[in-house]
C-alpha positions as CSV (number, residue, x, y, z in Angstrom):
1,M,-0.5,7.2,-55.1
2,S,3.1,7.5,-56.3
3,T,6.1,7.3,-54.0
4,P,7.6,10.8,-53.2
5,E,11.0,11.7,-54.5
6,N,12.4,12.1,-50.9
7,F,11.6,8.4,-50.0
8,H,14.2,5.8,-50.7
9,E,14.5,2.0,-50.2
10,V,18.2,1.6,-49.2
11,T,19.9,-1.2,-51.3
12,S,23.4,-1.1,-49.8
13,A,25.7,0.6,-47.3
14,E,27.2,2.6,-50.2
15,H,23.7,3.7,-51.4
16,F,22.9,4.7,-47.8
17,Q,26.0,6.8,-47.4
18,S,25.6,8.5,-50.8
19,L,22.0,9.6,-50.0
20,L,22.9,10.7,-46.5
21,S,26.0,12.7,-47.5
22,A,24.4,14.6,-50.4
23,D,23.3,17.4,-48.0
24,L,24.7,17.5,-44.5
25,E,22.2,20.2,-43.4
26,R,19.2,18.0,-44.4
27,V,17.1,16.2,-41.7
28,S,16.8,12.5,-42.3
29,L,14.4,9.9,-41.0
30,I,15.8,6.3,-41.1
31,N,13.2,3.6,-40.7
32,F,14.6,0.2,-39.7
33,W,12.1,-2.6,-40.4
34,A,11.6,-6.3,-41.2
35,P,9.0,-7.9,-43.4
36,W,8.1,-10.5,-40.7
37,A,7.4,-8.0,-37.9
38,E,3.7,-7.0,-37.8
39,P,4.3,-3.6,-36.1
40,C,6.6,-2.6,-39.0
41,K,3.7,-2.6,-41.4
42,Q,2.0,0.3,-39.5
43,M,5.3,2.2,-39.2
44,N,6.0,1.8,-42.9
45,E,2.7,3.6,-43.7
46,V,3.4,6.3,-41.1
47,V,6.9,6.9,-42.5
48,L,5.7,7.1,-46.1
49,E,3.0,9.6,-45.1
50,L,5.7,11.7,-43.3
51,A,7.7,11.7,-46.5
52,R,4.7,13.1,-48.4
53,K,4.0,15.7,-45.7
54,Y,7.6,16.9,-45.4
55,P,9.2,17.0,-48.9
56,K,12.5,18.5,-47.6
57,L,12.9,15.5,-45.2
58,L,15.1,12.6,-46.5
59,V,13.3,9.3,-45.7
60,L,15.4,6.1,-45.8
61,Q,13.8,2.7,-45.6
62,V,16.4,0.1,-44.2
63,E,15.5,-3.6,-44.0
64,A,17.3,-4.3,-40.8
65,E,18.4,-7.9,-41.4
66,T,19.3,-7.5,-45.1
67,Q,21.3,-4.3,-44.4
68,S,23.0,-5.7,-41.3
69,D,26.0,-3.4,-41.6
70,I,23.8,-0.3,-41.4
71,S,21.8,-1.8,-38.5
72,E,24.9,-2.6,-36.5
73,S,26.4,0.9,-37.1
74,F,23.3,2.4,-35.4
75,E,23.2,-0.4,-32.8
76,I,19.7,-1.5,-33.9
77,E,18.7,-4.5,-31.8
78,A,15.0,-4.6,-32.6
79,V,12.5,-3.4,-35.1
80,P,10.7,-1.2,-35.8
81,A,13.2,1.6,-34.9
82,S,13.5,5.1,-36.1
83,I,16.6,7.3,-36.2
84,I,16.5,11.0,-36.9
85,L,19.7,12.7,-38.2
86,R,20.8,16.1,-39.4
87,G,23.6,15.2,-41.8
88,H,25.6,12.6,-39.7
89,T,24.5,14.1,-36.4
90,L,22.1,12.1,-34.3
91,L,19.0,14.1,-33.3
92,G,16.7,11.3,-32.0
93,R,16.1,7.6,-31.6
94,I,12.7,6.0,-31.2
95,S,12.2,2.3,-30.5
96,G,9.0,0.4,-31.4
97,A,5.9,1.3,-33.3
98,D,5.5,4.7,-31.7
99,A,3.9,6.7,-34.5
100,S,3.1,9.8,-32.4
101,A,6.7,10.0,-31.1
102,V,8.2,9.7,-34.6
103,T,5.7,12.3,-36.0
104,E,6.4,14.7,-33.2
105,A,10.2,14.3,-33.6
106,V,10.1,14.9,-37.3
107,A,7.9,18.0,-36.9
108,T,10.3,19.4,-34.2
109,H,13.5,18.8,-36.1
110,T,12.3,19.9,-39.5
111,R,11.5,23.3,-38.1
112,A,14.3,23.5,-35.6
113,P,17.7,25.1,-36.1
114,S,20.7,22.7,-36.4
115,S,21.8,23.6,-32.8
116,V,18.8,21.7,-31.4
117,K,19.7,18.3,-30.1
118,A,17.7,15.4,-28.9
119,L,16.8,15.3,-25.2
120,S,19.0,12.8,-23.5
121,K,18.5,11.1,-20.1
122,S,21.1,13.6,-18.6
123,D,19.0,16.6,-19.8
124,R,16.0,15.7,-17.6
125,A,15.1,17.8,-14.6
126,P,17.2,16.9,-11.4
127,A,13.9,16.1,-9.6
128,D,13.3,13.2,-12.1
129,A,16.7,11.8,-11.5
130,V,16.4,11.9,-7.7
131,L,13.3,9.7,-8.0
132,E,15.3,6.9,-9.5
133,K,16.8,4.7,-6.8
134,E,20.1,3.1,-7.7
135,E,20.1,-0.7,-7.7
136,T,23.2,-2.3,-6.3
137,Q,24.8,-5.2,-8.1
138,E,23.7,-7.6,-5.4
139,E,20.1,-6.4,-5.7
140,L,20.2,-6.7,-9.4
141,N,21.6,-10.2,-9.3
142,A,18.9,-11.2,-6.8
143,R,16.2,-9.7,-9.1
144,L,17.7,-11.6,-12.1
145,R,17.7,-14.9,-10.2
146,A,14.1,-14.3,-9.2
147,L,13.1,-13.6,-12.8
148,M,15.0,-16.7,-14.0
149,S,13.2,-18.9,-11.5
150,K,9.6,-17.6,-11.9
151,D,8.7,-20.6,-14.1
152,K,10.2,-23.9,-15.2
153,A,11.0,-22.4,-18.6
154,V,11.6,-18.7,-19.0
155,L,12.6,-17.0,-22.2
156,F,14.4,-13.6,-22.1
157,M,13.7,-12.2,-25.5
158,K,13.3,-9.0,-27.5
159,G,9.6,-8.2,-27.6
160,E,6.6,-10.4,-26.8
161,P,6.0,-14.0,-28.0
162,D,3.1,-12.7,-30.2
163,G,5.2,-9.7,-31.3
164,P,8.9,-10.5,-31.4
165,R,11.2,-7.6,-32.2
166,C,14.2,-9.5,-33.6
167,G,14.5,-12.5,-36.0
168,F,16.3,-14.7,-33.5
169,S,13.5,-14.2,-30.8
170,R,10.9,-15.0,-33.4
171,R,12.6,-18.2,-34.3
172,M,13.1,-19.2,-30.7
173,V,9.4,-18.7,-29.9
174,A,8.4,-20.7,-33.0
175,L,10.8,-23.5,-32.0
176,L,9.5,-23.7,-28.4
177,R,5.9,-23.6,-29.5
178,D,6.5,-26.3,-32.1
179,Q,8.0,-28.5,-29.3
180,G,4.9,-27.8,-27.1
181,V,7.1,-26.1,-24.5
182,Q,5.2,-24.0,-21.9
183,F,7.2,-20.9,-21.1
184,S,6.9,-17.5,-19.6
185,H,8.9,-14.6,-21.0
186,F,10.5,-11.3,-20.2
187,D,11.0,-8.5,-22.7
188,I,14.7,-7.4,-22.2
189,L,14.0,-4.2,-24.2
190,S,11.8,-3.0,-21.3
191,D,14.6,-3.0,-18.8
192,D,18.2,-2.1,-19.7
193,K,19.5,-3.3,-16.3
194,V,18.1,-6.8,-16.9
195,R,19.4,-6.9,-20.4
196,S,23.0,-5.9,-19.5
197,G,22.9,-7.9,-16.2
198,L,21.9,-11.2,-17.8
199,K,24.8,-10.8,-20.3
200,V,27.2,-10.8,-17.4
201,L,25.4,-13.2,-15.1
202,N,25.0,-15.9,-17.8
203,N,28.3,-15.0,-19.6
204,W,26.3,-14.9,-22.8
205,P,26.3,-11.7,-25.0
206,T,23.2,-12.1,-27.1
207,F,19.4,-12.7,-26.8
208,P,17.2,-14.6,-26.7
209,Q,18.3,-16.6,-23.7
210,L,16.4,-19.7,-22.5
211,I,16.3,-20.5,-18.8
212,I,15.1,-23.9,-17.5
213,N,14.8,-24.7,-13.7
214,G,16.4,-21.3,-12.9
215,E,19.6,-22.1,-14.9
216,F,20.8,-20.7,-18.2
217,V,20.5,-23.2,-21.1
218,G,21.6,-21.2,-24.1
219,G,20.7,-19.2,-27.1
220,L,18.9,-20.2,-30.3
221,D,21.7,-22.4,-31.8
222,I,22.2,-24.3,-28.6
223,V,18.4,-24.9,-28.1
224,M,18.0,-26.0,-31.7
225,E,20.8,-28.6,-31.1
226,M,19.1,-29.7,-27.9
227,V,15.9,-30.3,-29.7
228,E,17.6,-32.4,-32.4
229,N,19.3,-34.6,-29.9
230,G,16.4,-34.9,-27.5
231,E,18.2,-33.1,-24.6
232,L,15.6,-30.3,-24.3
233,K,12.8,-32.8,-23.8
234,E,14.8,-34.7,-21.2
235,M,15.6,-31.5,-19.3
236,L,11.9,-30.3,-19.3
237,T,10.6,-33.7,-18.1
238,A,13.2,-34.3,-15.5
């Protein structure tokens, strides 16, 4: 089956802007993906099917790591990720291989007037917000310390070891497994407070982060260096 005319593989930031700016009233679905991420294969098929089903929808395929400027502009930290726009206005953001959510969002916004906006956290019913107990900084730090100390080696990463959602997390998992390191993990995409809290607590702005004996060791580059000089093995056997 041929590729529909409204489906485009983005080749550059300029290409992306020209496609997006051609019609500022048009609804667009941007699919951020990576060839190494298994969940992206399913979403790529879903997105292509949506392009066939909705010929007025502009569908843009963006390889996240190759087109890093575009990914950074939309603050894409993991793949797959879907962004829905009308012109340059954000209508929705869906993380992960959530085919039903993407399908529902496309159906909603392709038939909705331009005044419709994506439901944000602040739009929820007050009763929902009341149920969320605010965590103090002290409580958060205590929880972070407990997570960091739950095993000898703990990896805070994007996604799961068998399904990483960023290239750096994938490489860190492969490195640790290659070294025979036994480690537990925590998906920082599942908890925004843990993600932001660790950046401050460990004074390290990116992920993955490797913790050994309850103490921050470093990110991918540091761990690679420690493997090469034997320091990682020494730390784990101490």
